Residue, then its C-alpha position, 0 to 999 in steps of 0.5 A: x762849665x769847662x766848655x763855657x770857660x774854654x769858649x771864653x779864653x783865647x790863651x792856649x795855656x789856659x785852655x790846656x790847663x782847663x782841658x787837663x783839669x777835666x781829664x783824669x790825671x794819668x790821661x792828661x799827663x800823656x797828652x802832647x800840646x798839639x793834642x790839647x790844641x786839637x781837643x780845644x779846637x774840636x770842643x769849640x765846634x760843639x753846640x752851646x750847652x743848655x743854660x741849665x742841666x735837665x734830668x733825662x729819662x735815663x737819669x730818672x731810671x738810674x735814680x729809681x734803680x739805685x732806690x730799688x737796690x738800696x730798699x730791696x737790700x735793706x728791707x729784709x734786714x728790717x723785717x724782723x723789727x716789724x714782726x717781732x716785739x722782742x727787740x734783742x731777739x729781732x736784732x739777732x734775727x736781723x743779723x742772721x738775715x744779713x749774714x745769709x744775704x752776705x752768703x748769697x751775695x758771695x756765691x753770686x760774686x764768686x760765680x761772676x768772677x770765676x772763683x770758688x762760690x762757696x769759698x767767697x760765700x763763706x768768706x763773706x759769712x766770716x766777715x759778717x760774723x766778725x762785724x756782728x761780734x764787734x757790734x755786740x761787743x760795742x753794745x749793739 
């Protein structure tokens, strides 16, 4: 939409405002008028965008990846409710599964950022236990 608006204007000030609005504020604040003009001229050389946005193969793969991340991270927490008849007990088992998952995630995160995996994992467990305690206190 910004490119179409740029193509329809001949006013350099309006073109600069359109480009600045499409950029992160910090980046737009350091650009000089000549740089905006150069961007405007290069943007006009781009081919006409398609009239309607289309989903690409990469978009579909990204959507599938997000779905799998959400599904695979919540499914283990839901399993106790599938296999157990006693709902309060299933809730506590589900909480325990979530806390174990937080610990494993904390270990992996600690390794990835070069910190103590055990310390990060235990911090995540403490955070999870606090959240479970608050949930129980609120009636959950």
